[in-house]
VEXDREN-2710 file (C-alpha; in Angstrom, 1 decimal):
% VEXDREN-2710
k/r/px/py/pz
1/MET/4.4/-44.7/-18.5
2/LEU/7.8/-43.0/-18.8
3/ILE/6.3/-40.0/-20.6
4/LYS/3.6/-39.6/-17.9
5/ASN/6.3/-39.7/-15.1
6/TYR/8.4/-37.2/-17.0
7/LYS/5.4/-34.8/-17.2
8/ILE/4.8/-35.2/-13.5
9/ILE/8.5/-34.7/-12.6
10/LYS/8.6/-31.7/-14.9
11/ALA/5.5/-30.1/-13.3
12/LEU/6.9/-30.7/-9.8
13/LEU/10.2/-29.1/-10.8
14/PHE/8.3/-26.1/-12.1
15/VAL/6.3/-25.8/-8.9
16/ILE/9.5/-26.1/-6.8
17/THR/11.1/-23.4/-8.9
18/LEU/8.2/-21.1/-8.4
19/LEU/8.1/-21.6/-4.7
20/THR/11.8/-20.9/-4.4
21/MET/11.5/-17.7/-6.5
22/GLN/8.5/-16.3/-4.5
23/PRO/8.8/-14.9/-1.0
24/SER/7.3/-16.8/1.8
25/TYR/3.7/-15.6/1.9
26/ALA/3.3/-17.5/5.1
27/ASN/5.9/-15.1/6.6
28/ILE/4.0/-12.1/5.4
29/THR/0.7/-13.5/6.8
30/ASP/2.5/-14.3/10.1
31/GLY/3.9/-10.8/10.1
32/PHE/0.6/-9.0/9.6
33/LEU/-1.2/-11.3/12.1
34/ALA/1.5/-10.5/14.7
35/TYR/1.1/-6.8/14.0
36/SER/-2.7/-7.0/14.4
37/LYS/-2.2/-8.8/17.7
38/GLY/0.3/-6.2/19.0
39/ASP/3.3/-8.6/18.7
40/TYR/5.4/-6.1/16.9
41/ALA/8.7/-7.9/17.6
42/THR/7.5/-10.9/15.6
43/ALA/6.0/-8.7/12.9
44/LEU/9.3/-7.0/12.5
45/LYS/11.2/-10.3/12.4
46/GLU/8.8/-11.6/9.7
47/LEU/8.4/-8.5/7.5
48/GLU/11.8/-6.8/7.6
49/PRO/13.8/-9.4/5.7
50/LEU/11.2/-9.8/3.0
51/ALA/10.8/-6.0/2.7
52/ALA/14.6/-5.7/2.2
53/GLN/14.3/-8.3/-0.5
54/GLY/11.7/-6.2/-2.3
55/GLU/8.5/-7.9/-1.3
56/ALA/5.9/-5.1/-1.8
57/LEU/3.4/-6.3/0.9
58/ALA/6.2/-6.6/3.5
59/GLN/7.4/-3.1/2.5
60/PHE/3.9/-1.8/3.1
61/GLY/3.9/-3.5/6.5
62/MET/7.2/-1.8/7.3
63/GLY/5.7/1.5/6.3
64/LEU/2.9/0.9/8.8
65/MET/5.3/0.0/11.5
66/TYR/7.4/3.2/11.1
67/LYS/4.4/5.4/10.6
68/ASN/2.8/4.2/13.8
69/GLY/6.0/3.6/15.8
70/ARG/5.1/-0.1/16.4
71/GLY/8.1/-2.3/17.0
72/VAL/10.4/0.4/15.7
73/PRO/10.9/4.1/16.6
74/GLN/8.2/6.3/15.0
75/ASN/9.8/7.8/11.9
76/ASP/7.8/9.4/9.1
77/GLN/10.7/9.6/6.8
78/GLN/11.3/5.8/7.0
79/ALA/7.5/5.3/6.7
80/ALA/7.4/7.3/3.5
81/ASP/10.4/5.4/2.0
82/TRP/8.8/2.0/2.7
83/TYR/5.4/3.2/1.4
84/ARG/7.0/4.5/-1.8
85/LYS/8.7/1.2/-2.5
86/ALA/5.4/-0.7/-2.0
87/ALA/3.4/2.0/-3.9
88/GLU/5.7/1.8/-6.9
89/GLN/5.0/-1.9/-7.0
90/GLY/1.2/-1.2/-7.2
91/ILE/0.0/-1.7/-3.6
92/PRO/-3.1/0.5/-3.4
93/PRO/-3.0/1.1/0.4
94/ALA/0.6/2.1/0.2
95/GLN/-0.2/4.5/-2.7
96/ASN/-2.9/6.1/-0.5
97/ASN/-0.7/6.3/2.5
98/LEU/2.2/7.9/0.5
99/ALA/-0.3/10.4/-1.0
100/LEU/-1.5/11.3/2.5
101/MET/2.1/11.9/3.6
102/TYR/2.7/14.1/0.5
103/ALA/-0.5/16.1/1.2
104/SER/0.4/16.7/4.9
105/GLY/4.2/17.0/4.4
106/GLU/4.9/14.3/7.0
107/GLY/8.2/12.7/6.4
108/ILE/8.6/14.3/3.0
109/ALA/8.2/17.7/1.5
110/GLN/4.6/18.7/1.0
111/ASP/3.7/18.3/-2.6
112/TYR/0.1/18.4/-3.7
113/GLN/0.8/17.3/-7.2
114/GLN/2.5/14.2/-6.0
115/ALA/-0.3/13.6/-3.6
116/ALA/-2.8/13.9/-6.4
117/ASP/-0.9/11.5/-8.6
118/TRP/-0.7/8.8/-5.8
119/PHE/-4.3/9.4/-4.7
120/HIS/-5.4/8.9/-8.3
121/LYS/-3.6/5.6/-8.6
122/ALA/-5.2/4.3/-5.3
123/ALA/-8.6/5.8/-6.1
124/ASP/-8.6/4.0/-9.5
125/LYS/-8.3/0.8/-7.4
126/ASN/-11.3/1.6/-5.3
127/ILE/-9.6/2.9/-2.1
128/ALA/-12.4/5.0/-0.7
129/GLN/-10.1/7.3/1.4
130/ALA/-8.1/8.1/-1.8
131/GLN/-11.3/8.8/-3.8
132/TYR/-12.4/11.2/-1.0
133/SER/-9.0/12.9/-0.8
134/LEU/-8.7/13.2/-4.5
135/GLY/-12.2/14.8/-4.6
136/MET/-11.1/17.3/-2.0
137/LEU/-8.0/18.2/-3.9
138/TYR/-10.2/18.9/-7.0
139/ILE/-12.5/21.1/-4.8
140/ASN/-9.5/23.1/-3.5
141/GLY/-7.4/23.1/-6.7
142/GLU/-4.4/21.6/-4.8
143/GLY/-2.1/19.7/-7.1
144/VAL/-4.8/19.6/-9.8
145/THR/-6.8/22.2/-11.7
146/GLN/-9.9/23.1/-9.6
147/ASP/-12.7/21.0/-11.1
148/TYR/-16.0/20.6/-9.2
149/LYS/-17.3/18.0/-11.7
150/GLN/-14.3/15.8/-11.0
151/ALA/-14.6/16.5/-7.3
152/ASP/-18.2/15.4/-7.3
153/GLU/-17.4/12.2/-9.2
154/TRP/-14.7/11.1/-6.8
155/LEU/-16.7/12.1/-3.7
156/LYS/-19.7/10.1/-5.0
157/LYS/-17.4/7.0/-5.5
158/ALA/-16.2/7.3/-1.9
159/ASP/-19.7/7.8/-0.7
160/LYS/-20.9/4.7/-2.5
161/GLN/-18.4/2.7/-0.5
162/GLY/-19.7/4.1/2.7
163/TYR/-16.7/6.4/3.4
164/ALA/-18.1/8.6/6.2
165/ALA/-16.4/11.9/5.4
166/ALA/-17.7/11.7/1.8
167/GLN/-21.2/11.4/3.1
168/SER/-21.1/14.8/4.6
169/GLU/-19.8/16.5/1.5
END
């Protein structure tokens, strides 16, 4: 009986330790729900502290807020900074959004090679917009060596996901 209780206590301590080490995903969910409902003050209140602590999804949320000027003054430089933090932690939509900013030169210096690198990371994780954008970079030879075969492969992947722009290419 003592051994059984010891195992239960040990398991509970492990779970408690994990919960205290992990950011509050409820807060992230609350933040994104508030954002989707247009309650940007609540979104900022929920996401900003977690983003500052290094939580990748919250950092992506902060990038969205700054890019769109929702709850904060619109600031492409801040958006790019937050997207980069989340992208470096492997968040595919952040990788795509950072690549878009590199391609357009919004908030950061235009750099097609950086755009291609970030689009590739997101495209490998099935982000259709990134697949399309990477295909277009291959068509135009921007940031990559012009390669119509590679372009066709990426555009077909985006098309298979129903990405409208890829369907017209």
